[in-house]
C-alpha positions as CSV (number, residue, x, y, z in Angstrom):
1,X,7.2,-23.8,-9.1
2,X,6.9,-25.1,-12.5
3,X,4.9,-23.9,-15.7
4,X,1.1,-24.3,-15.1
5,X,1.6,-24.6,-11.2
6,X,-0.8,-22.4,-9.2
7,X,1.1,-19.6,-7.6
8,X,0.4,-19.5,-3.8
9,X,-2.0,-16.7,-2.8
10,X,-0.7,-15.9,0.6
11,X,-0.9,-12.6,2.5
12,X,2.4,-10.7,3.4
13,X,3.3,-7.3,4.7
14,X,4.0,-4.6,2.3
15,X,6.5,-1.6,2.5
16,X,3.8,0.4,4.4
17,X,3.3,-2.4,7.0
18,X,-0.1,-3.3,5.5
19,X,-1.4,-6.7,4.7
20,X,-1.2,-7.4,0.9
21,X,-3.0,-10.4,-0.4
22,X,-1.7,-12.2,-3.5
23,X,-5.3,-12.9,-4.5
24,X,-5.7,-9.3,-5.3
25,X,-3.4,-9.9,-8.3
26,X,-5.8,-12.4,-10.0
27,X,-7.7,-11.3,-13.1
28,X,-4.7,-10.1,-15.1
29,X,-1.1,-11.4,-15.6
30,X,1.2,-10.4,-12.9
31,X,5.0,-10.6,-12.0
32,X,6.5,-11.6,-8.7
33,X,10.2,-11.5,-8.3
34,X,12.2,-12.7,-5.3
35,X,15.6,-11.1,-4.6
36,X,18.0,-11.4,-1.9
37,X,18.4,-8.1,0.0
38,X,17.4,-4.4,-0.2
39,X,19.9,-1.9,-1.4
40,X,22.6,-4.3,-2.4
41,X,24.3,-3.8,-5.9
42,X,22.6,-6.5,-7.9
43,X,19.2,-6.1,-6.2
44,X,19.2,-2.4,-6.7
45,X,20.1,-2.8,-10.4
46,X,17.2,-5.2,-10.6
47,X,14.7,-3.0,-8.8
48,X,15.7,0.1,-10.8
49,X,15.4,-1.8,-14.1
50,X,11.8,-2.8,-13.1
51,X,11.3,0.8,-12.1
52,X,12.6,2.1,-15.5
53,X,10.4,-0.3,-17.4
54,X,7.5,-0.1,-15.1
55,X,5.3,1.9,-17.5
56,X,5.6,-0.9,-20.0
57,X,4.2,-3.2,-17.4
58,X,1.5,-0.7,-16.5
59,X,0.5,-0.2,-20.1
60,X,-0.4,-3.9,-20.1
61,X,-2.1,-3.7,-16.7
62,X,0.4,-6.0,-15.2
63,X,1.3,-5.5,-11.5
64,X,4.9,-6.1,-10.4
65,X,5.7,-7.3,-6.8
66,X,9.2,-7.8,-5.3
67,X,9.7,-10.1,-2.3
68,X,12.7,-10.4,0.1
69,X,13.1,-11.3,3.8
70,X,13.7,-7.5,4.6
71,X,11.4,-5.8,6.9
72,X,8.6,-3.5,5.7
73,X,10.8,-0.6,7.1
74,X,13.7,-1.6,5.0
75,X,11.5,-1.9,2.0
76,X,10.1,1.5,2.5
77,X,13.5,3.0,2.7
78,X,14.6,1.1,-0.4
79,X,11.6,2.1,-2.3
80,X,11.9,5.9,-1.2
81,X,15.6,6.0,-2.1
82,X,15.2,4.5,-5.6
83,X,11.7,5.8,-6.4
84,X,10.2,2.3,-6.8
85,X,6.7,2.5,-7.8
86,X,5.7,-1.1,-7.2
87,X,4.9,-3.2,-4.1
88,X,7.6,-4.7,-2.0
89,X,6.6,-7.5,0.3
90,X,8.3,-8.8,3.4
91,X,8.9,-12.5,3.9
92,X,10.9,-12.3,7.2
93,X,11.3,-16.0,7.9
94,X,11.6,-16.9,4.2
95,X,8.4,-19.2,4.7
96,X,6.7,-17.9,1.5
97,X,10.0,-18.3,-0.5
98,X,10.3,-21.9,0.6
99,X,6.6,-22.5,-0.1
100,X,7.1,-21.3,-3.7
101,X,10.4,-23.3,-4.0
102,X,12.8,-20.5,-4.5
103,X,16.3,-22.1,-4.3
104,X,19.1,-20.7,-2.4
105,X,22.5,-20.0,-4.0
106,X,26.2,-20.0,-2.9
107,X,26.1,-23.2,-0.8
108,X,22.7,-22.2,0.7
109,X,24.0,-19.0,2.1
110,X,22.3,-16.6,-0.2
111,X,18.6,-16.4,-1.1
112,X,18.0,-17.0,-4.7
113,X,16.9,-14.4,-7.4
114,X,13.9,-15.9,-9.3
115,X,11.1,-14.2,-11.3
116,X,7.8,-15.6,-12.0
117,X,5.2,-14.6,-14.4
118,X,1.5,-15.6,-13.8
119,X,-1.4,-15.4,-16.0
120,X,-4.8,-13.9,-14.9
121,X,-5.7,-17.2,-13.2
122,X,-2.6,-17.3,-11.0
123,X,-1.0,-20.1,-13.0
124,X,2.9,-19.9,-13.7
125,X,3.5,-19.1,-17.3
126,X,7.3,-18.3,-17.1
127,X,10.1,-18.4,-14.6
128,X,13.7,-17.0,-14.8
129,X,16.4,-18.0,-12.2
130,X,19.7,-16.2,-12.3
131,X,21.5,-14.8,-9.3
132,X,24.0,-13.0,-11.5
133,X,21.8,-11.7,-14.4
134,X,19.7,-9.3,-12.2
135,X,18.6,-7.0,-15.0
136,X,17.7,-9.8,-17.4
137,X,14.9,-10.7,-15.0
138,X,12.9,-7.7,-16.2
139,X,13.5,-8.4,-20.0
140,X,12.4,-12.0,-19.5
141,X,9.3,-10.9,-17.6
142,X,8.3,-8.4,-20.1
143,X,8.7,-10.8,-23.0
144,X,6.6,-13.4,-21.2
145,X,3.8,-10.9,-20.4
146,X,3.7,-9.7,-24.1
147,X,3.7,-13.3,-25.2
148,X,0.7,-13.9,-22.9
149,X,-1.2,-11.0,-24.5
150,X,-0.5,-12.1,-28.0
151,X,-1.6,-15.7,-27.6
């Protein structure tokens, strides 16, 4: 996905096992971040940083959604263990990840870590791709959201 591309509005299962439609996010800017795996060191740091700054996103009425190939049950355990207040979606076959164009890393062995920020119409306004700078994804997303509100 590139800037100004329309983000796909698919339906995926959330951590409660319920259908979650990306279309429900339209009307305000929103953040979707793809991460490799629940409860791994980098992914935990990333999720907990989103949790710690979640109120900043909420103050701007900006939903945050995380996506990995883990099951809804795994997501529920991960969210409970780390008190994650945002939605986690399951993409078990990585079909949505591929549709969005999230690259793999480490010779294609590890799912990539990419954050997308969309405007209220679902158009991509910012992307950040870094496997190793897990916590920087949050700073990048928050900066992009604030820029969207100031423009």
